[in-house]
C-alpha positions as CSV (number, residue, x, y, z in Angstrom):
1,M,-1.9,-2.0,22.6
2,Y,-0.4,-0.3,19.6
3,T,2.6,-1.8,17.8
4,I,5.8,-0.2,16.4
5,I,8.9,-1.3,14.5
6,I,12.2,0.6,15.0
7,V,14.5,1.0,12.0
8,D,18.1,2.3,12.4
9,D,21.4,0.9,11.2
10,E,23.0,1.7,14.6
11,T,22.4,-1.0,17.2
12,I,22.9,1.5,20.1
13,E,20.4,3.9,18.5
14,R,17.7,1.2,18.4
15,K,18.3,0.2,22.0
16,V,18.1,3.8,23.2
17,L,14.9,4.4,21.2
18,R,13.3,1.2,22.5
19,K,14.0,2.4,26.1
20,L,12.6,5.9,25.3
21,I,9.4,4.5,23.9
22,F,9.0,2.2,27.0
23,S,9.5,5.2,29.3
24,L,6.7,7.3,27.7
25,H,4.0,4.9,28.8
26,L,2.0,5.4,25.6
27,D,0.6,1.8,25.4
28,I,3.0,1.1,22.5
29,Q,4.8,-2.3,22.1
30,V,8.0,-2.6,20.1
31,I,7.5,-5.8,18.0
32,G,10.5,-5.6,15.8
33,E,13.8,-3.9,14.9
34,A,15.6,-3.6,11.5
35,A,19.1,-2.5,10.6
36,N,18.4,-1.6,6.9
37,G,15.5,-0.6,4.7
38,E,15.1,-4.0,3.0
39,E,14.6,-5.7,6.4
40,A,12.2,-3.0,7.5
41,V,10.0,-3.5,4.5
42,R,10.0,-7.3,5.0
43,Q,9.1,-7.0,8.7
44,C,6.4,-4.5,8.1
45,I,4.7,-6.7,5.5
46,E,4.9,-9.7,7.8
47,K,3.9,-7.9,11.1
48,Q,1.7,-5.0,9.9
49,P,2.7,-2.6,12.7
50,D,0.7,0.5,13.5
51,I,3.8,2.7,13.4
52,V,7.3,2.6,12.0
53,I,10.0,5.0,13.1
54,M,12.6,5.1,10.4
55,D,16.1,6.5,10.1
56,I,16.7,8.1,6.6
57,R,20.3,7.1,6.0
58,M,20.5,3.3,5.9
59,P,22.2,0.6,3.8
60,I,20.6,-1.4,1.0
61,I,17.4,0.7,0.8
62,D,17.3,4.2,2.3
63,G,14.5,5.4,4.6
64,I,12.6,7.3,1.9
65,K,12.4,4.4,-0.5
66,A,11.7,2.0,2.3
67,S,8.9,4.3,3.6
68,M,7.4,4.5,0.1
69,M,7.3,0.7,-0.1
70,I,5.9,0.3,3.3
71,R,3.1,2.9,2.6
72,E,2.3,1.0,-0.5
73,K,2.2,-2.5,1.0
74,C,0.9,-1.7,4.5
75,K,-1.9,0.8,4.1
76,K,-2.6,1.2,7.9
77,T,1.0,1.7,9.0
78,H,2.1,5.2,9.9
79,V,5.7,6.3,9.3
80,I,7.8,8.7,11.3
81,I,11.1,9.7,9.7
82,S,14.2,10.5,11.8
83,S,17.6,11.7,10.7
84,A,20.8,13.3,12.0
85,Y,21.0,15.3,8.8
86,S,19.1,18.5,8.3
87,D,19.0,17.8,4.7
88,Y,16.4,19.9,2.8
89,E,16.0,17.5,-0.1
90,Y,15.5,14.5,2.2
91,M,13.1,16.4,4.4
92,M,10.9,17.5,1.4
93,G,10.9,13.9,0.1
94,A,9.6,12.7,3.4
95,I,6.9,15.4,3.6
96,D,5.8,14.7,0.0
97,L,5.7,11.0,0.8
98,G,3.1,11.8,3.5
99,V,4.9,10.6,6.6
100,D,3.5,11.7,10.0
101,R,6.5,13.6,11.3
102,Y,10.1,14.3,10.4
103,L,12.4,14.2,13.6
104,L,15.8,15.8,13.5
105,K,18.3,14.0,15.8
106,P,19.0,14.5,18.6
107,Y,15.5,14.9,19.9
108,D,14.3,14.8,23.4
109,N,11.6,12.8,25.1
110,E,8.8,15.3,24.6
111,T,9.5,15.7,20.9
112,L,9.3,11.9,20.5
113,R,6.1,11.8,22.7
114,S,4.6,14.5,20.5
115,A,5.4,12.6,17.3
116,L,4.0,9.3,18.6
117,T,0.9,10.9,20.1
118,H,0.2,12.6,16.8
119,S,0.4,9.2,15.0
120,L,-1.8,7.5,17.7
121,I,-4.5,10.3,17.2
122,Q,-4.5,9.7,13.5
123,I,-4.7,5.9,14.0
124,N,-7.6,6.2,16.4
125,A,-9.4,8.6,14.0
126,E,-8.9,6.1,11.1
127,Q,-10.2,3.2,13.2
128,Q,-13.2,5.2,14.4
129,K,-13.9,6.3,10.8
130,K,-13.8,2.6,9.8
131,K,-16.1,1.6,12.6
132,D,-18.6,4.4,11.8
133,K,-18.5,3.4,8.1
134,Q,-19.2,-0.2,9.0
135,A,-22.0,0.8,11.3
136,L,-23.5,3.1,8.7
137,S,-23.2,0.4,6.1
138,A,-25.0,-2.1,8.3
139,K,-27.8,0.3,8.8
140,L,-28.1,1.2,5.2
141,N,-28.1,-2.5,4.2
142,F,-31.0,-3.0,6.5
143,A,-32.8,0.1,5.3
144,L,-31.8,-0.2,1.6
145,P,-35.1,-1.6,0.3
146,L,-37.0,1.2,2.0
147,V,-34.6,3.8,0.6
148,E,-35.0,2.3,-2.8
149,N,-38.8,2.2,-2.5
150,Q,-38.9,5.9,-1.5
151,F,-36.5,6.9,-4.3
152,V,-38.2,5.0,-7.1
153,N,-41.7,6.2,-6.2
154,S,-40.5,9.8,-5.8
155,A,-38.5,9.7,-9.1
156,I,-41.3,8.3,-11.3
157,N,-43.8,10.8,-9.7
158,G,-41.4,13.7,-10.6
159,T,-41.1,15.0,-7.0
160,L,-37.3,15.0,-6.8
161,S,-35.0,17.9,-7.3
162,K,-31.5,17.5,-8.7
163,S,-30.0,17.7,-5.2
164,D,-32.4,15.0,-4.1
165,Y,-31.2,12.7,-6.9
166,L,-27.6,13.2,-5.9
167,E,-28.4,12.5,-2.2
168,Y,-30.2,9.3,-3.1
169,F,-27.3,8.2,-5.4
170,S,-25.0,8.7,-2.5
171,L,-27.2,6.8,-0.1
172,L,-27.7,3.9,-2.6
173,N,-24.1,4.0,-3.7
174,V,-25.2,3.9,-7.3
175,D,-25.4,6.4,-10.1
176,L,-28.8,6.1,-11.9
177,S,-28.5,9.1,-14.1
178,N,-28.1,6.8,-17.1
179,G,-30.1,3.6,-17.3
180,V,-33.2,1.6,-18.2
181,V,-36.6,1.5,-16.5
182,L,-38.4,-1.9,-16.2
183,A,-41.9,-2.5,-15.0
184,F,-43.1,-5.9,-13.9
185,R,-46.9,-6.3,-13.7
186,L,-48.5,-9.3,-12.1
187,K,-51.6,-10.4,-14.1
188,T,-54.5,-10.8,-11.7
189,N,-58.2,-11.3,-11.8
190,E,-59.9,-8.1,-10.7
191,D,-63.0,-10.0,-9.6
192,T,-61.2,-12.3,-7.1
193,Y,-62.8,-12.5,-3.7
194,Q,-61.4,-10.7,-0.6
195,E,-59.8,-13.8,0.9
196,E,-58.2,-14.8,-2.4
197,Q,-57.0,-11.2,-2.8
198,K,-55.1,-11.5,0.5
199,R,-53.3,-14.6,-0.8
200,V,-52.5,-12.8,-4.0
201,N,-51.0,-9.9,-2.0
202,V,-48.8,-12.3,-0.1
203,K,-47.7,-14.0,-3.3
204,F,-47.0,-10.5,-4.9
205,K,-44.7,-9.6,-2.0
206,N,-42.8,-12.9,-2.5
207,I,-42.6,-12.2,-6.2
208,F,-41.2,-8.8,-5.4
209,H,-38.4,-10.3,-3.2
210,Q,-37.6,-12.8,-6.1
211,I,-37.4,-10.0,-8.6
212,Y,-35.4,-7.8,-6.2
213,G,-32.8,-10.4,-5.7
214,E,-32.4,-11.2,-9.4
215,M,-32.2,-7.6,-10.5
216,H,-29.6,-6.8,-7.9
217,K,-27.6,-9.9,-9.0
218,H,-27.3,-8.5,-12.5
219,F,-27.5,-4.7,-12.1
220,S,-26.8,-1.8,-9.9
221,C,-30.4,-0.8,-9.4
222,A,-33.3,0.4,-7.3
223,L,-36.7,-1.3,-7.0
224,A,-40.1,-0.4,-5.6
225,I,-43.7,-1.6,-5.5
226,A,-45.4,1.1,-7.5
227,D,-49.0,-0.1,-7.0
228,S,-50.9,-3.2,-5.9
229,N,-49.6,-5.3,-8.8
230,C,-46.7,-3.4,-10.4
231,I,-43.0,-3.4,-9.5
232,V,-40.7,-0.8,-11.0
233,A,-36.9,-1.2,-11.4
234,I,-34.4,1.4,-12.4
235,A,-31.2,-0.2,-13.6
236,S,-28.0,1.8,-13.9
237,I,-26.0,1.8,-17.1
238,K,-23.1,4.1,-16.2
239,E,-21.2,3.9,-19.5
240,I,-23.1,3.3,-22.6
241,R,-20.5,2.0,-25.0
242,D,-22.4,-0.8,-26.8
243,D,-26.2,-0.3,-26.9
244,Y,-26.7,-3.8,-28.4
245,S,-25.0,-5.8,-25.7
246,V,-26.8,-3.8,-23.0
247,R,-30.2,-4.2,-24.6
248,T,-29.6,-7.9,-25.3
249,F,-28.6,-8.5,-21.7
250,I,-31.6,-6.7,-20.3
251,F,-34.0,-8.7,-22.5
252,K,-32.4,-12.0,-21.4
253,V,-32.5,-11.1,-17.7
254,A,-36.1,-10.1,-18.0
255,N,-37.0,-13.3,-19.8
256,S,-35.2,-15.3,-17.2
257,I,-37.0,-13.5,-14.3
258,C,-40.4,-14.1,-16.0
259,A,-39.6,-17.8,-16.5
260,D,-38.6,-18.2,-12.8
261,I,-41.8,-16.4,-11.6
262,E,-44.0,-18.7,-13.7
263,Q,-42.2,-21.8,-12.4
264,L,-42.0,-20.7,-8.7
265,F,-45.3,-19.0,-8.3
266,S,-47.4,-20.2,-11.3
267,S,-48.0,-16.6,-12.2
268,K,-47.6,-14.7,-15.4
269,I,-46.0,-11.3,-15.6
270,Q,-46.1,-8.5,-18.1
271,V,-42.8,-6.6,-18.5
272,G,-42.2,-3.2,-19.9
273,I,-38.7,-2.1,-20.8
274,S,-37.8,1.4,-21.7
275,E,-35.2,2.6,-24.1
276,I,-31.9,3.6,-22.6
277,Y,-32.3,7.0,-21.0
278,K,-29.5,9.4,-20.5
279,G,-29.7,12.1,-17.8
280,I,-32.0,12.5,-14.9
281,S,-34.7,14.2,-17.0
282,G,-34.9,11.1,-19.2
283,L,-35.8,8.9,-16.3
284,I,-39.4,10.1,-16.0
285,A,-39.9,9.9,-19.8
286,A,-38.5,6.4,-19.7
287,Y,-41.0,5.4,-17.0
288,E,-43.8,7.0,-19.0
289,Q,-42.8,4.8,-22.0
290,V,-42.9,1.7,-19.8
291,Y,-46.2,2.6,-18.3
292,H,-47.7,3.3,-21.7
293,S,-46.3,0.0,-23.0
294,L,-48.2,-1.9,-20.3
295,N,-51.5,-0.1,-21.1
296,V,-51.8,-0.2,-24.9
297,S,-52.9,-3.2,-27.0
298,D,-49.9,-3.5,-29.2
299,N,-47.2,-2.8,-26.6
300,S,-45.0,-1.5,-29.4
301,G,-41.3,-1.7,-28.7
302,F,-41.4,-3.6,-25.4
303,I,-41.6,-7.1,-23.9
304,T,-45.2,-7.8,-22.9
305,E,-46.4,-11.4,-22.4
306,C,-43.2,-13.0,-21.0
307,K,-43.5,-16.7,-20.9
308,N,-40.7,-19.3,-20.7
309,K,-39.4,-18.2,-24.0
310,I,-39.6,-14.8,-25.8
311,Q,-39.3,-15.1,-29.5
312,D,-37.7,-11.6,-29.7
313,V,-35.0,-12.5,-27.3
314,C,-34.2,-15.7,-29.2
315,M,-33.6,-13.6,-32.3
316,V,-31.0,-11.4,-30.6
317,D,-28.0,-13.6,-31.3
318,R,-28.8,-13.6,-35.0
319,Y,-28.3,-9.8,-35.4
320,P,-25.1,-9.1,-37.3
321,V,-23.5,-6.9,-34.7
322,Q,-20.0,-7.1,-36.3
323,K,-21.4,-5.9,-39.6
324,E,-22.7,-2.8,-37.9
325,K,-19.3,-2.2,-36.3
326,N,-17.7,-2.6,-39.6
327,M,-20.2,-0.2,-41.2
328,L,-19.5,2.5,-38.6
329,F,-15.7,2.0,-39.2
330,A,-16.4,2.4,-42.9
331,I,-18.2,5.6,-42.4
332,K,-15.4,7.0,-40.2
333,S,-12.7,5.9,-42.6
334,G,-14.5,6.9,-45.8
335,D,-14.6,3.4,-47.3
336,K,-17.7,3.5,-49.5
337,K,-17.5,-0.1,-50.7
338,L,-17.3,-1.5,-47.2
339,Y,-20.1,0.7,-46.1
340,Q,-22.4,-0.3,-48.9
341,Q,-21.7,-4.0,-48.3
342,C,-22.4,-3.8,-44.6
343,I,-25.5,-1.6,-44.8
344,D,-27.0,-3.9,-47.4
345,E,-26.5,-6.9,-45.2
346,L,-27.9,-5.2,-42.1
347,F,-31.1,-4.2,-43.9
348,E,-31.4,-7.7,-45.3
349,W,-31.6,-8.8,-41.7
350,F,-34.2,-6.2,-40.8
351,Q,-36.3,-7.2,-43.8
352,S,-35.9,-10.9,-43.0
353,V,-37.2,-10.6,-39.4
354,N,-40.2,-8.4,-40.4
355,P,-42.5,-11.2,-41.7
356,L,-41.9,-13.2,-38.5
357,L,-43.4,-10.8,-36.0
358,D,-44.7,-7.8,-38.1
359,F,-41.4,-5.9,-37.5
360,P,-40.7,-7.3,-34.0
361,I,-39.6,-5.5,-30.9
362,I,-36.0,-6.5,-31.1
363,G,-35.8,-5.3,-34.7
364,K,-36.9,-1.8,-33.6
365,V,-34.4,-2.0,-30.7
366,Y,-31.5,-2.7,-32.9
367,M,-32.6,-0.3,-35.6
368,S,-33.0,2.5,-33.0
369,A,-29.5,1.8,-31.7
370,L,-28.1,1.8,-35.3
371,I,-29.7,5.2,-36.0
372,S,-28.4,6.5,-32.6
373,N,-24.8,5.5,-33.5
374,I,-25.0,7.3,-36.9
375,Q,-26.5,10.4,-35.1
376,K,-23.5,10.3,-32.7
377,L,-21.1,10.3,-35.7
378,I,-22.9,13.3,-37.2
379,V,-22.8,15.3,-33.9
380,N,-19.2,14.4,-33.1
381,K,-17.6,14.7,-36.5
382,L,-19.5,17.3,-38.5
383,D,-20.2,21.0,-38.5
384,L,-24.0,21.0,-37.7
385,T,-24.7,24.1,-39.8
386,Q,-26.2,21.7,-42.3
387,E,-29.5,19.9,-41.6
388,Y,-29.7,16.1,-41.5
389,D,-33.1,14.5,-41.5
390,I,-31.8,11.4,-39.7
391,L,-31.2,13.5,-36.6
392,H,-35.0,13.6,-36.1
393,I,-36.0,10.1,-36.9
394,D,-38.0,8.1,-34.3
395,V,-37.8,4.4,-35.1
396,F,-40.4,3.3,-32.6
397,D,-43.0,5.8,-34.0
398,K,-42.2,5.4,-37.7
399,M,-41.0,1.9,-38.5
400,E,-44.1,-0.3,-39.0
401,S,-43.5,-2.0,-42.4
402,I,-40.9,-3.0,-44.9
403,A,-41.8,0.1,-46.9
404,D,-40.7,2.2,-43.9
405,I,-37.5,0.2,-43.6
406,L,-36.6,0.8,-47.3
407,K,-37.3,4.5,-46.9
408,L,-35.1,4.6,-43.8
409,K,-32.3,2.9,-45.7
410,D,-32.5,5.5,-48.5
411,M,-32.2,8.2,-45.9
412,I,-29.2,6.6,-44.2
413,D,-27.4,6.1,-47.6
414,H,-28.0,9.7,-48.5
415,T,-26.8,11.0,-45.1
416,V,-23.7,8.7,-45.0
417,Y,-22.5,9.8,-48.4
418,R,-22.9,13.4,-47.4
419,M,-20.9,12.6,-44.3
420,M,-18.1,10.9,-46.2
421,E,-17.9,13.9,-48.6
422,A,-17.7,16.3,-45.6
423,L,-15.1,14.2,-43.8
424,G,-13.0,13.4,-46.9
425,S,-11.7,9.9,-47.8
426,D,-7.9,10.3,-48.1
427,E,-6.2,7.4,-46.2
428,L,-3.7,9.7,-44.5
429,D,-6.4,12.1,-43.5
430,R,-8.5,9.2,-42.0
431,T,-5.6,8.0,-39.9
432,N,-4.7,11.5,-38.8
433,R,-8.3,12.1,-37.7
434,L,-8.4,8.9,-35.7
435,I,-5.2,9.8,-33.8
436,M,-6.3,13.4,-33.4
437,D,-9.6,12.2,-31.9
438,A,-7.6,10.0,-29.5
439,E,-5.4,12.9,-28.4
440,K,-8.4,15.1,-27.9
441,Y,-10.1,12.4,-25.8
442,I,-7.0,12.1,-23.6
443,S,-6.7,15.8,-23.3
444,N,-10.3,16.1,-22.1
445,F,-10.6,13.0,-19.9
446,Y,-7.0,12.4,-18.7
447,F,-8.4,12.3,-15.1
448,E,-10.5,9.2,-15.8
449,E,-9.6,5.5,-16.2
450,I,-8.5,5.5,-19.9
451,T,-7.2,2.3,-21.5
452,L,-5.8,1.5,-24.9
453,D,-8.7,-0.9,-25.4
454,D,-11.1,2.0,-24.9
455,L,-9.5,4.2,-27.5
456,A,-9.1,1.4,-30.0
457,G,-12.7,0.3,-29.5
458,S,-14.0,3.9,-30.2
459,A,-11.9,3.9,-33.4
460,L,-13.2,0.4,-34.3
461,L,-9.6,-0.9,-34.5
462,S,-7.8,-3.7,-32.8
463,P,-5.7,-2.5,-29.8
464,Q,-2.5,-3.8,-31.5
465,Y,-3.1,-1.9,-34.7
466,F,-4.3,1.2,-32.9
467,S,-1.2,1.2,-30.7
468,K,1.0,1.0,-33.8
469,L,-0.8,3.9,-35.4
470,F,-0.7,6.0,-32.2
471,K,3.1,5.6,-31.8
472,E,3.7,6.3,-35.5
473,K,1.7,9.6,-35.4
474,T,2.7,10.9,-31.9
475,G,6.1,9.4,-31.5
476,E,5.1,8.0,-28.1
477,T,3.3,4.9,-26.8
478,F,-0.2,5.4,-25.4
479,I,1.0,4.9,-21.8
480,K,3.8,7.5,-22.2
481,Y,1.5,10.0,-23.9
482,L,-1.1,9.6,-21.1
483,K,1.6,10.0,-18.4
484,K,3.0,13.1,-20.2
485,T,-0.5,14.7,-20.3
486,R,-1.2,14.0,-16.7
487,M,2.2,15.4,-15.7
488,E,1.6,18.6,-17.7
489,K,-1.8,19.0,-16.1
490,T,-0.2,18.5,-12.7
491,N,2.2,21.3,-13.3
492,E,-0.6,23.6,-14.5
493,L,-2.4,23.0,-11.2
494,L,0.8,23.5,-9.2
495,E,1.4,26.8,-11.0
496,N,-2.2,28.1,-10.9
497,S,-3.7,26.8,-7.6
498,E,-2.8,26.4,-4.0
499,L,-4.2,22.9,-3.9
500,P,-2.0,20.4,-1.9
501,A,-0.1,18.0,-4.1
502,V,-2.0,15.0,-2.6
503,D,-5.3,16.5,-3.8
504,I,-3.9,17.2,-7.3
505,C,-2.9,13.5,-7.5
506,Y,-6.6,12.6,-7.6
507,L,-7.5,15.4,-10.0
508,V,-5.1,14.2,-12.7
509,G,-6.2,10.6,-12.6
510,Y,-4.1,8.9,-10.0
511,H,-5.6,7.0,-7.0
512,D,-2.5,6.3,-5.0
513,P,-0.6,9.4,-3.8
514,D,2.5,7.4,-3.1
515,Y,2.6,6.1,-6.6
516,F,1.8,9.6,-8.0
517,F,4.7,11.2,-6.1
518,K,7.1,8.5,-7.3
519,V,5.9,8.9,-11.0
520,Y,6.3,12.7,-10.7
521,K,9.8,12.5,-9.2
522,N,11.0,10.1,-11.8
523,Y,9.5,12.2,-14.6
524,Y,10.8,15.6,-13.5
525,S,13.6,14.7,-11.1
526,M,12.0,16.8,-8.4
527,T,9.0,16.7,-6.1
528,P,5.8,18.6,-6.7
529,S,6.6,20.9,-3.8
530,E,10.0,21.7,-5.3
531,Y,8.5,22.5,-8.6
532,R,5.9,24.8,-7.1
533,K,8.5,26.6,-5.1
534,K,10.7,26.9,-8.2
535,V,8.0,28.4,-10.5
536,K,6.7,30.7,-7.7
537,N,10.1,31.8,-6.6
538,I,9.4,30.9,-3.0
């Protein structure tokens, strides 16, 4: 049985419509009536009907506004608009809103039957789609470990095409194009007897399930048993904004997993962790790094013997992350004094940790990320007609002693002062550049989720101060500027394409068509359809 609420300010109209619906024998039950838009919204929120048939001209809240509110609050409710007025503006508003049908009074039984049947077909299709999705989800959840195993083994063996990757990403519901590869190897005695080996195999499978659960608890990832004693995990890092926190977190999770394995199974595990790879092509190289790290004596750059406590991980919290952020800000803003203070303190830290572990793993991790951030500044800010040696530095290959550290610092100092000279150091120019970068980012990525915190963070400023600068330079708040950009892009698509307005909604960064139409109407005092007809002289 389907449910419907009738909304009309005329009592007699509601009674007539109730009888008409009953006479059509469509398995529809009237569960409510409302005499105004406000009451209609309240009843729909309370009763969640399948269908609402709504008169346009009503007191308190008219049918268009009430329908908009109902579509927002009651996602599964379908709306049919009726009116005694052949009013073009109202009709277009209803169509843009996405109602099922627009009925012009007076209408006969067959017209009403057609409208209701149309809504029922849509409702059934939506319900079936939901059931199919749930059934597919249940099957995938059951088969997920198998799909992961197949993907990981194929990926590390290099047998997947780009389309294969995308298909797996869709099946696994995770984007692994950016991430980290981890390999967990169980230390076993190769000379164990056959019966003992069977017990080891059973234990290894239990260890796999333990690692599988812990990795999925912390990451979007895929795992597989790569050989008789090695488990490979590919963990997604979709947005790499802060290399340090990502690396720190991975080290801590790996350390915790190893401690649990030793406690639960009395087994020791070697762990290899790759650098952060970017792009599908980097995944295989990252695995090769990990594989190499588990098969060389020094295991340079990776966690190896994981016990209850890894000294490298314990040192993570002592790294002066804020000093590096301040240093990057100083480079961007041309503040030589602040830069020199920060870089000196950072390299004091690198030198201080060197004697402890002969330039430990975590030192290389942080130094590699430091170099990477400077490289990003060069690529993003400068004309690359000039050569910069730092673009080619490989920390893991080159940094083995304090002498290497000091040489690297000299290279960084030389590079940074060249950057500052190229960028200029005038305060007004610095501020203008920051805002111009923000405007450029909005122009290029208006269709994504952009927040003030994101832009402020990229400029290494507090959101409050960045917001103040942004308004001073553009004359608009960040929210208004983003809305203006999206509205302008909407009009470009309306002018230059035949895409439906509901599709354009998603292309310009909105995820709720109802909200998008409301924003557009408030901004331009017309609907997207009206604008398209206006500019195309339809």
